[in-house]
C-alpha atoms as an extended CHARMM CRD file, in Angstrom:
* protein
*
       185  EXT
         1         1  UNK       CA             81.2820000000      109.7210000000       34.5560000000  PROA      1               0.0000000000
         2         2  UNK       CA             80.6040000000      106.0180000000       35.0220000000  PROA      2               0.0000000000
         3         3  UNK       CA             83.9980000000      105.5020000000       36.6720000000  PROA      3               0.0000000000
         4         4  UNK       CA             83.1840000000      108.1680000000       39.2080000000  PROA      4               0.0000000000
         5         5  UNK       CA             79.9990000000      106.4550000000       40.3820000000  PROA      5               0.0000000000
         6         6  UNK       CA             81.5690000000      103.0320000000       40.5280000000  PROA      6               0.0000000000
         7         7  UNK       CA             81.9650000000      101.5360000000       44.0160000000  PROA      7               0.0000000000
         8         8  UNK       CA             85.2050000000       99.9260000000       45.0290000000  PROA      8               0.0000000000
         9         9  UNK       CA             84.7990000000       96.3350000000       46.1950000000  PROA      9               0.0000000000
        10        10  UNK       CA             87.0820000000       95.3890000000       49.0660000000  PROA      10              0.0000000000
        11        11  UNK       CA             87.9510000000       91.8540000000       49.9370000000  PROA      11              0.0000000000
        12        12  UNK       CA             86.2490000000       90.8510000000       53.1820000000  PROA      12              0.0000000000
        13        13  UNK       CA             88.5750000000       89.5140000000       55.8600000000  PROA      13              0.0000000000
        14        14  UNK       CA             87.9000000000       86.3430000000       57.6900000000  PROA      14              0.0000000000
        15        15  UNK       CA             86.8650000000       86.7790000000       61.3200000000  PROA      15              0.0000000000
        16        16  UNK       CA             90.1690000000       85.3000000000       62.5730000000  PROA      16              0.0000000000
        17        17  UNK       CA             92.2300000000       87.5370000000       60.2950000000  PROA      17              0.0000000000
        18        18  UNK       CA             90.4060000000       90.6390000000       61.5130000000  PROA      18              0.0000000000
        19        19  UNK       CA             90.8780000000       89.6000000000       65.1460000000  PROA      19              0.0000000000
        20        20  UNK       CA             94.6140000000       89.0610000000       64.6940000000  PROA      20              0.0000000000
        21        21  UNK       CA             95.0090000000       92.3430000000       62.8190000000  PROA      21              0.0000000000
        22        22  UNK       CA             92.9670000000       94.5310000000       65.1670000000  PROA      22              0.0000000000
        23        23  UNK       CA             93.4900000000       92.9000000000       68.5480000000  PROA      23              0.0000000000
        24        24  UNK       CA             90.2730000000       92.5500000000       70.5230000000  PROA      24              0.0000000000
        25        25  UNK       CA             87.1810000000       93.7280000000       68.6750000000  PROA      25              0.0000000000
        26        26  UNK       CA             83.5940000000       94.2930000000       69.7460000000  PROA      26              0.0000000000
        27        27  UNK       CA             80.5310000000       94.8600000000       67.5800000000  PROA      27              0.0000000000
        28        28  UNK       CA             79.2540000000       98.4310000000       67.8680000000  PROA      28              0.0000000000
        29        29  UNK       CA             75.5460000000       97.6940000000       67.5560000000  PROA      29              0.0000000000
        30        30  UNK       CA             73.2280000000       94.7190000000       67.2630000000  PROA      30              0.0000000000
        31        31  UNK       CA             73.7130000000       92.8250000000       64.0280000000  PROA      31              0.0000000000
        32        32  UNK       CA             76.5780000000       95.0340000000       62.8530000000  PROA      32              0.0000000000
        33        33  UNK       CA             79.4190000000       92.5900000000       62.2490000000  PROA      33              0.0000000000
        34        34  UNK       CA             81.2370000000       94.8620000000       59.8100000000  PROA      34              0.0000000000
        35        35  UNK       CA             81.5080000000       97.8790000000       62.1340000000  PROA      35              0.0000000000
        36        36  UNK       CA             83.9960000000       96.8010000000       64.7710000000  PROA      36              0.0000000000
        37        37  UNK       CA             85.7450000000       98.9310000000       67.3710000000  PROA      37              0.0000000000
        38        38  UNK       CA             89.2900000000       97.7280000000       67.9570000000  PROA      38              0.0000000000
        39        39  UNK       CA             90.9060000000       97.5360000000       71.3950000000  PROA      39              0.0000000000
        40        40  UNK       CA             94.5640000000       97.0770000000       72.2020000000  PROA      40              0.0000000000
        41        41  UNK       CA             95.6340000000       93.6030000000       73.0120000000  PROA      41              0.0000000000
        42        42  UNK       CA             96.4040000000       93.0240000000       76.6920000000  PROA      42              0.0000000000
        43        43  UNK       CA             99.6510000000       91.3210000000       75.7290000000  PROA      43              0.0000000000
        44        44  UNK       CA            100.7120000000       94.5250000000       73.9690000000  PROA      44              0.0000000000
        45        45  UNK       CA             99.8860000000       96.5420000000       77.0800000000  PROA      45              0.0000000000
        46        46  UNK       CA            101.8440000000       94.1030000000       79.2220000000  PROA      46              0.0000000000
        47        47  UNK       CA            104.8350000000       94.3160000000       76.8700000000  PROA      47              0.0000000000
        48        48  UNK       CA            104.8050000000       98.1190000000       76.9640000000  PROA      48              0.0000000000
        49        49  UNK       CA            104.3120000000       98.7010000000       80.6700000000  PROA      49              0.0000000000
        50        50  UNK       CA            104.9780000000       95.5850000000       82.7640000000  PROA      50              0.0000000000
        51        51  UNK       CA            108.0620000000       93.8890000000       81.3150000000  PROA      51              0.0000000000
        52        52  UNK       CA            111.4740000000       94.2170000000       82.9760000000  PROA      52              0.0000000000
        53        53  UNK       CA            113.6970000000       92.7930000000       80.2340000000  PROA      53              0.0000000000
        54        54  UNK       CA            114.9200000000       94.5210000000       77.1350000000  PROA      54              0.0000000000
        55        55  UNK       CA            115.3610000000       98.1670000000       76.3090000000  PROA      55              0.0000000000
        56        56  UNK       CA            113.1970000000      101.2370000000       75.7110000000  PROA      56              0.0000000000
        57        57  UNK       CA            114.2000000000      104.3160000000       73.7350000000  PROA      57              0.0000000000
        58        58  UNK       CA            113.9030000000      107.8810000000       74.9530000000  PROA      58              0.0000000000
        59        59  UNK       CA            110.7220000000      108.9450000000       73.1490000000  PROA      59              0.0000000000
        60        60  UNK       CA            108.5180000000      105.9900000000       74.2230000000  PROA      60              0.0000000000
        61        61  UNK       CA            109.9470000000      106.2820000000       77.7340000000  PROA      61              0.0000000000
        62        62  UNK       CA            109.0760000000      109.9700000000       77.9140000000  PROA      62              0.0000000000
        63        63  UNK       CA            105.5360000000      109.5470000000       76.5940000000  PROA      63              0.0000000000
        64        64  UNK       CA            104.7120000000      106.5150000000       78.7180000000  PROA      64              0.0000000000
        65        65  UNK       CA            106.1960000000      108.0880000000       81.8410000000  PROA      65              0.0000000000
        66        66  UNK       CA            104.2480000000      111.3030000000       81.3180000000  PROA      66              0.0000000000
        67        67  UNK       CA            101.0340000000      109.3230000000       80.8050000000  PROA      67              0.0000000000
        68        68  UNK       CA            101.6450000000      107.4100000000       84.0410000000  PROA      68              0.0000000000
        69        69  UNK       CA            102.5290000000      110.5370000000       86.0040000000  PROA      69              0.0000000000
        70        70  UNK       CA             99.4260000000      112.3340000000       84.7400000000  PROA      70              0.0000000000
        71        71  UNK       CA             97.1550000000      109.3820000000       85.5090000000  PROA      71              0.0000000000
        72        72  UNK       CA             98.5910000000      108.9050000000       88.9850000000  PROA      72              0.0000000000
        73        73  UNK       CA             98.4300000000      112.6380000000       89.6790000000  PROA      73              0.0000000000
        74        74  UNK       CA             94.7660000000      112.7490000000       88.6780000000  PROA      74              0.0000000000
        75        75  UNK       CA             93.6230000000      109.7920000000       90.7520000000  PROA      75              0.0000000000
        76        76  UNK       CA             95.8360000000      110.9030000000       93.6500000000  PROA      76              0.0000000000
        77        77  UNK       CA             94.2210000000      114.3460000000       93.7160000000  PROA      77              0.0000000000
        78        78  UNK       CA             90.7220000000      112.8810000000       93.5280000000  PROA      78              0.0000000000
        79        79  UNK       CA             91.2670000000      110.1560000000       96.1050000000  PROA      79              0.0000000000
        80        80  UNK       CA             93.3080000000      112.2890000000       98.5190000000  PROA      80              0.0000000000
        81        81  UNK       CA             90.5460000000      114.8860000000       98.5150000000  PROA      81              0.0000000000
        82        82  UNK       CA             87.9400000000      112.1900000000       99.1560000000  PROA      82              0.0000000000
        83        83  UNK       CA             90.0050000000      110.7190000000      102.0020000000  PROA      83              0.0000000000
        84        84  UNK       CA             90.4300000000      114.1330000000      103.6380000000  PROA      84              0.0000000000
        85        85  UNK       CA             86.7590000000      114.9730000000      103.0990000000  PROA      85              0.0000000000
        86        86  UNK       CA             85.7230000000      111.6700000000      104.6980000000  PROA      86              0.0000000000
        87        87  UNK       CA             87.9570000000      112.3320000000      107.6990000000  PROA      87              0.0000000000
        88        88  UNK       CA             86.6230000000      115.8770000000      108.1020000000  PROA      88              0.0000000000
        89        89  UNK       CA             82.9990000000      114.7410000000      108.1240000000  PROA      89              0.0000000000
        90        90  UNK       CA             83.9450000000      111.9430000000      110.5270000000  PROA      90              0.0000000000
        91        91  UNK       CA             83.2340000000      108.9820000000      108.2120000000  PROA      91              0.0000000000
        92        92  UNK       CA             86.3470000000      106.8700000000      108.7030000000  PROA      92              0.0000000000
        93        93  UNK       CA             84.8060000000      103.8910000000      106.8680000000  PROA      93              0.0000000000
        94        94  UNK       CA             84.6900000000      105.9750000000      103.6530000000  PROA      94              0.0000000000
        95        95  UNK       CA             88.2460000000      107.1710000000      104.2180000000  PROA      95              0.0000000000
        96        96  UNK       CA             89.3980000000      103.5580000000      104.5120000000  PROA      96              0.0000000000
        97        97  UNK       CA             87.5440000000      102.5820000000      101.3220000000  PROA      97              0.0000000000
        98        98  UNK       CA             89.1090000000      105.4860000000       99.3850000000  PROA      98              0.0000000000
        99        99  UNK       CA             92.5440000000      104.6000000000      100.7870000000  PROA      99              0.0000000000
       100       100  UNK       CA             92.1460000000      100.9910000000       99.6350000000  PROA      100             0.0000000000
       101       101  UNK       CA             91.1070000000      102.1860000000       96.1570000000  PROA      101             0.0000000000
       102       102  UNK       CA             94.1420000000      104.4820000000       96.1090000000  PROA      102             0.0000000000
       103       103  UNK       CA             96.4990000000      101.6240000000       96.9710000000  PROA      103             0.0000000000
       104       104  UNK       CA             94.8860000000       99.3090000000       94.3970000000  PROA      104             0.0000000000
       105       105  UNK       CA             95.2770000000      101.9310000000       91.6550000000  PROA      105             0.0000000000
       106       106  UNK       CA             98.8180000000      102.7900000000       92.7350000000  PROA      106             0.0000000000
       107       107  UNK       CA            100.1650000000       99.2430000000       92.5100000000  PROA      107             0.0000000000
       108       108  UNK       CA            100.0010000000       98.8880000000       88.6860000000  PROA      108             0.0000000000
       109       109  UNK       CA            101.0710000000      102.5110000000       88.1710000000  PROA      109             0.0000000000
       110       110  UNK       CA            104.1470000000      102.1130000000       90.3680000000  PROA      110             0.0000000000
       111       111  UNK       CA            104.9430000000       98.6740000000       88.9080000000  PROA      111             0.0000000000
       112       112  UNK       CA            104.8830000000      100.0550000000       85.3720000000  PROA      112             0.0000000000
       113       113  UNK       CA            107.0160000000      103.0660000000       86.3570000000  PROA      113             0.0000000000
       114       114  UNK       CA            109.6330000000      100.6890000000       87.7390000000  PROA      114             0.0000000000
       115       115  UNK       CA            109.4520000000       98.6030000000       84.5600000000  PROA      115             0.0000000000
       116       116  UNK       CA            109.9360000000      101.6360000000       82.3230000000  PROA      116             0.0000000000
       117       117  UNK       CA            112.8100000000      102.9470000000       84.4230000000  PROA      117             0.0000000000
       118       118  UNK       CA            114.6200000000       99.6130000000       84.4980000000  PROA      118             0.0000000000
       119       119  UNK       CA            114.3370000000       99.2120000000       80.7180000000  PROA      119             0.0000000000
       120       120  UNK       CA            115.4870000000      102.8130000000       80.1520000000  PROA      120             0.0000000000
       121       121  UNK       CA            118.5580000000      102.1270000000       82.3090000000  PROA      121             0.0000000000
       122       122  UNK       CA            119.1650000000       99.0130000000       80.2170000000  PROA      122             0.0000000000
       123       123  UNK       CA            119.0110000000      101.1460000000       77.0590000000  PROA      123             0.0000000000
       124       124  UNK       CA            121.8440000000      103.3380000000       78.3220000000  PROA      124             0.0000000000
       125       125  UNK       CA            123.7580000000      100.1580000000       79.2750000000  PROA      125             0.0000000000
       126       126  UNK       CA            123.3400000000      100.6210000000       83.0300000000  PROA      126             0.0000000000
       127       127  UNK       CA            121.9150000000       98.1100000000       85.5210000000  PROA      127             0.0000000000
       128       128  UNK       CA            118.2180000000       98.4600000000       86.2850000000  PROA      128             0.0000000000
       129       129  UNK       CA            119.0590000000       98.8730000000       89.9640000000  PROA      129             0.0000000000
       130       130  UNK       CA            120.2800000000      102.3710000000       89.0650000000  PROA      130             0.0000000000
       131       131  UNK       CA            116.6130000000      103.3710000000       88.7780000000  PROA      131             0.0000000000
       132       132  UNK       CA            116.2870000000      102.8870000000       92.5530000000  PROA      132             0.0000000000
       133       133  UNK       CA            117.5090000000      106.4580000000       93.1600000000  PROA      133             0.0000000000
       134       134  UNK       CA            114.7150000000      108.2960000000       91.2940000000  PROA      134             0.0000000000
       135       135  UNK       CA            112.1490000000      105.7430000000       92.4220000000  PROA      135             0.0000000000
       136       136  UNK       CA            112.9890000000      106.0820000000       96.1270000000  PROA      136             0.0000000000
       137       137  UNK       CA            112.8750000000      109.8630000000       95.7220000000  PROA      137             0.0000000000
       138       138  UNK       CA            109.5040000000      109.4870000000       94.0020000000  PROA      138             0.0000000000
       139       139  UNK       CA            108.1270000000      107.4960000000       96.9460000000  PROA      139             0.0000000000
       140       140  UNK       CA            109.6810000000      109.9540000000       99.3950000000  PROA      140             0.0000000000
       141       141  UNK       CA            107.8970000000      112.8330000000       97.6820000000  PROA      141             0.0000000000
       142       142  UNK       CA            104.6020000000      111.1990000000       98.7380000000  PROA      142             0.0000000000
       143       143  UNK       CA            105.6070000000      110.0630000000      102.2280000000  PROA      143             0.0000000000
       144       144  UNK       CA            107.7770000000      112.9010000000      103.5700000000  PROA      144             0.0000000000
       145       145  UNK       CA            105.1400000000      115.6780000000      103.3550000000  PROA      145             0.0000000000
       146       146  UNK       CA            102.7520000000      113.5130000000      105.3720000000  PROA      146             0.0000000000
       147       147  UNK       CA            105.4550000000      113.1690000000      108.0350000000  PROA      147             0.0000000000
       148       148  UNK       CA            105.9790000000      116.9500000000      108.0870000000  PROA      148             0.0000000000
       149       149  UNK       CA            109.3990000000      116.7910000000      106.4510000000  PROA      149             0.0000000000
       150       150  UNK       CA            108.8300000000      119.4690000000      103.8130000000  PROA      150             0.0000000000
       151       151  UNK       CA            112.5010000000      120.3250000000      103.2710000000  PROA      151             0.0000000000
       152       152  UNK       CA            113.4460000000      116.6810000000      102.7920000000  PROA      152             0.0000000000
       153       153  UNK       CA            110.4700000000      116.2170000000      100.4540000000  PROA      153             0.0000000000
       154       154  UNK       CA            111.6570000000      119.1700000000       98.3460000000  PROA      154             0.0000000000
       155       155  UNK       CA            115.1690000000      117.6690000000       98.1910000000  PROA      155             0.0000000000
       156       156  UNK       CA            113.7440000000      114.2850000000       97.1560000000  PROA      156             0.0000000000
       157       157  UNK       CA            111.6300000000      115.9140000000       94.4480000000  PROA      157             0.0000000000
       158       158  UNK       CA            114.6670000000      117.8070000000       93.1470000000  PROA      158             0.0000000000
       159       159  UNK       CA            116.7690000000      114.6410000000       92.9750000000  PROA      159             0.0000000000
       160       160  UNK       CA            113.8990000000      112.8360000000       91.2510000000  PROA      160             0.0000000000
       161       161  UNK       CA            113.4880000000      115.6570000000       88.7020000000  PROA      161             0.0000000000
       162       162  UNK       CA            117.2040000000      115.6860000000       87.8630000000  PROA      162             0.0000000000
       163       163  UNK       CA            117.2620000000      111.8840000000       87.5700000000  PROA      163             0.0000000000
       164       164  UNK       CA            114.2520000000      111.8250000000       85.2480000000  PROA      164             0.0000000000
       165       165  UNK       CA            115.7360000000      114.6820000000       83.2010000000  PROA      165             0.0000000000
       166       166  UNK       CA            118.8440000000      112.5590000000       82.7540000000  PROA      166             0.0000000000
       167       167  UNK       CA            116.7810000000      109.5330000000       81.6820000000  PROA      167             0.0000000000
       168       168  UNK       CA            114.8010000000      111.7590000000       79.2960000000  PROA      168             0.0000000000
       169       169  UNK       CA            117.8840000000      113.2600000000       77.6200000000  PROA      169             0.0000000000
       170       170  UNK       CA            120.6770000000      110.6520000000       77.6230000000  PROA      170             0.0000000000
       171       171  UNK       CA            120.8660000000      108.8140000000       74.3210000000  PROA      171             0.0000000000
       172       172  UNK       CA            120.7440000000      105.0200000000       74.4440000000  PROA      172             0.0000000000
       173       173  UNK       CA            123.6970000000      102.9380000000       73.3260000000  PROA      173             0.0000000000
       174       174  UNK       CA            123.9180000000      102.2340000000       69.6190000000  PROA      174             0.0000000000
       175       175  UNK       CA            123.9390000000       98.6120000000       68.6070000000  PROA      175             0.0000000000
       176       176  UNK       CA            123.5980000000       95.6330000000       70.8830000000  PROA      176             0.0000000000
       177       177  UNK       CA            124.4970000000       95.9470000000       74.5430000000  PROA      177             0.0000000000
       178       178  UNK       CA            124.4970000000       93.6400000000       77.5690000000  PROA      178             0.0000000000
       179       179  UNK       CA            120.7130000000       94.0160000000       77.9860000000  PROA      179             0.0000000000
       180       180  UNK       CA            119.5310000000       93.2180000000       74.5090000000  PROA      180             0.0000000000
       181       181  UNK       CA            119.8490000000       93.8800000000       70.8220000000  PROA      181             0.0000000000
       182       182  UNK       CA            119.1810000000       97.3300000000       69.4030000000  PROA      182             0.0000000000
       183       183  UNK       CA            116.2440000000       96.0430000000       67.3600000000  PROA      183             0.0000000000
       184       184  UNK       CA            114.4840000000       95.0610000000       70.5980000000  PROA      184             0.0000000000
       185       185  UNK       CA            114.3340000000       98.7080000000       71.5670000000  PROA      185             0.0000000000
């Protein structure tokens, strides 16, 4: 019975050790040093989404690509609707502001999609420039409908879908290749 009521004493980490282990940490409430909420390190985020060297396996590529597509789809829907709404109520200044916000949010999303695609091509031992085909089709799927080229937009979306399906399903090369060691995957 006495063993059951006994509390387990844990060794308290030093502040530097906790910071290194958890990444960035913020206190939850005033005076609560022991209850910390951990945040991902920005260097880790940069390594996952904004690096062009090395390789990335299928599963991380799929998950990260789907996250990016979902995020860009959501803010595109919201901002496109706000741009159109602003134009319809004849407030061009709001439409310009929403367009600027759209461009500013699109830059890191597109940059990280290029980074993921280049590293996935490296994993299958192909040059990163090979990712230009699905990426150009991706951009065309946004631009061509605005220009009234619906048939060409559908063709671009089909090519993009087939290209991404190939990147999602083709197994990476085993062992080291010209773009990096297997352990760097």
